[in-house]
N, C-alpha and C positions, 0 to 999 in steps of 0.2 A: 524312149526318153519322155519323162514326165513333164508336165507343164512347169513345175518349179525348176527343173533342170534347164529347160529351154530359156526361161526368164533369167536364170542365173548366168547362163552362157551369154545371152544378149547383154546383160549388165557388165559382165567382165570384158567383153569385146568393146563396149562403149567406153568404159573407163580406160582401157588400153589405148584406144584410138584417140581419146581426148588427151591422154598423157603425151602421146607421140606428137600430136599437133601443138600442144602447149610448149613442149621442149624444142621442137623444130622451127616454130614460127620466128623466134628472134634470129636464128641462124639464116633462114631464108630471107628475112627482111634485110639483114646486114649485107648479105651477098648481093641482093638486088640493088641496094643503095650504092654499093661499090662500083657498079656498072652504069651509074647515072651520070649525066653531064652537069647536074646542078651543083653549085658550090655549097649548098646546105643539104641536110638530110631530108630528102623529099621522096615520097613514095605514093603513087608511081612516079618515076623520074620523067622529066619533060622529054628527054632523049637519051639514047643509050650511047655510052662512050667508054673508052679504056684510059681516059686521061689520068685517073687517079692511080692506076697501075703503072702508067708511064712515069708518073711523078715520084714513085717509090725510089727510083734510081737516084734521084737528087734530094731525097729527104734527109735532112741533117740528122746524123747520129743513129740512123736506122741500122745500117750494116754493122757498126761496132756493137750495138746493143744485141743484135741477132747473134753475132759470133760469141758474145759473152754468154748468152742464154744457152746456145748449143753446146759450148764447152762445159759449162757448169752442169747441164742436164746429162750429158754423156758420161762425164767422169763420176758424178754423184750416183748415177744409175749403176755404173759398173761396180763402184765400191759398195753400194747398197745391196746389189745382188750377191756379191761375195760374202759380205757380213751376214746378210739375211739368210742365205742358204746354210751357213754354219750354225746360226742361231736356231733355225728351223730344225736341223738335224738334232741339235742338243735337246730341243723341247720335245721332239717326238720320240727319240731313242733314249734320252736320259731319264733317270729317276732320282730326283733330288728335291729337297724341301724348297718350297716357294716357286715351283715351276709355273703354276698358274699365274702367280703374281708377276713373274718375269714376263710371261706371255702377254699379259694385259699391259704391262709397262711398255713393251716394245711397240704395241699398236696404239698407245695412248695419244701420239700426235694426231691421229685421225679423229679423236674425240674432243680435242681442245681447240678453241679458236686460234687461228693463225696469229692474231695480234698478241695473244697471251704467250704463245710459244716464242714469237719474235722478241718480245720484251725480256722474257726469261733468259733466252740465249744471249741477247745483247749484254745483260748484266753479268752472265757467266763468262762470256768472252772478255769482258772488261776486267773482271777479277783475275782471269788467267793471263792477261796481257796480250791477248790475240787481237791485233789491230789490222792485220793484212786483209784487204777486201776479198781477194780470191780465196784465201784460206777460210775466211769466215763464211763465204757463200758456199764453198764445198761442204764444210761441216754442217751448216744449216740445212742444205738440201739433202744431204745423206740422212739426216734426222727425219725429214718429212717424206722421203721416198722409202726408207727402210720398212715401214709398216706394210706397204703394198707387197713387198717381197716376202716378208715373214708370213703374212696371212695366206698368200697364195701357195707358197712352198710347203707350209705346214699342212694345208689341205691336201696337197698332192702326196706328201710323204705318208699321211695317214692312210692313203689307199694303196701304197706301195708294199709289195710283198718282199721283205728283206731276206727271205730265204733264198731268193734268186741270187743274191750276192754270195751266199754260202755255196750255192750250187756252182757258180762261176769259179770260186776258189778251189773247189774239189776237182774242177776240170783243168786246173793248171794256172789260173790267173792269180796274181798276187792281189792284195787288198786294194791298192790304188787303181790297178788296171781293172779290177772288177767294178769299182765305182764308176770309172770312166765309160766302160763298155755296157754296163747294165743300168746303173742308177741315172746317169746323165741323160741317155736317150729317153728313159721313161719320164723324166721330169722336164723334158724339152718344152712341152706346151706350157707348163707352169712358169718356167724361166722366161719364155717369150711373153706370156701374159703379164707377169709382174714387171718385166722390163718395159713393156709398152706403157702400162699405167704409171710407172715411176717416172719415165722420161717425160710423158705429157704433163704429169703433175708438177715436175720441176720446171718445165718450159712455161707453164701458165701461172706459176706462183708469184703472187704480189705481196701479201700481208707480211711475209717473213723476210723476203728479199729486200724490202724497203729499208730495213734496219741495218743492212750490211753493204750498201752501195754508197758511192760518193759521186761527185760531179763528173768524174772521168770514167767511172766504171758503172754502167747501168745495165740491168737486164731488160729484155724486150717489153714485158708488161709495164715496168716503170717508165720506160721511154714512151710507150703508148699513152699512158696517163698524162705525161707532160705534153704530148701533142694535143690531147683533148683540152687541156687548160690553155695552151697557147694559140693553136689554130684548129678549132673544132670543125674540120671539113671532112668529106668522105674519104680522105686518105686513110684515116683510122679504120674505116670499113674495109678498105682494100687489104690492110695489114691483117685485120681479123679474118677476112676470107682466106688469106694465106695460111693462117693457123688452122682454120677448119680443114683446108686441103691437106695440111700436114697430118692431122688426125685421121683423115680418110686414107691417106697413103699408108700410115702405120697399120690401120685395120686391114687394108688390102694385102700388105706384106704378111701380116699374121695369118690371114685367110689362105694365102698361097703356101705358106710354110707349114701350117698346122691345120687350119680349118677353123671357122668361126664357132662351129658346134663344140669342138674340143676346148677352144678358148673360153667359151661360156661355162664349161664345166668347172673351171677354176675360179 
């Protein structure tokens, strides 16, 4: 290994380590504050305590907001996975004019600021007469989760050998059965990866959800912001620690079912 290669490797490792520390420090600080006994955000805390986690059970509006977020995230992710898979198959297998433009359009919500998307959808729903809170949230969250599914499944389908489906059909399977037995298992890592990202993106979304909630129906991020404005104590840190735990649990489940290496490939 030449001197230039050694220096390059050291620089790469330094940048990687700095990036990890830069990204993880806010999470570690938040979790540490949530276990403190102080009524303000103090680090290091004067004493360790679980008081803020115990307070979660009596926090006004927390459970309803959590249930709304879970319902919206689960249903929108399921719909996005179904629609996204069909769109991905059409983009990979189809040959029609404007395919690249459609592909870019499907992932465009990732490129635009959430505030812009929220305002645009608010005006669109108003023109269509869609005023129901849950219906608006479901449609809006499908729009923001669909790109994760399309991008991931398109990448997986690009590597899939479709001749395997023809081989399964020659062995006696009809077309739907061949898809279920051959295509679905091969795309399982892509489905799991896209579902994980879509679910977490829906759970954490604020700039779009704020346009479609009301005083009685709020998602968890919106309720958390209200807590910060009304009572800025470490209760919000305890809620944030719970969301971090949720992300860790999702990754652990993905690792157990597929493996992190395969998940990273998509």
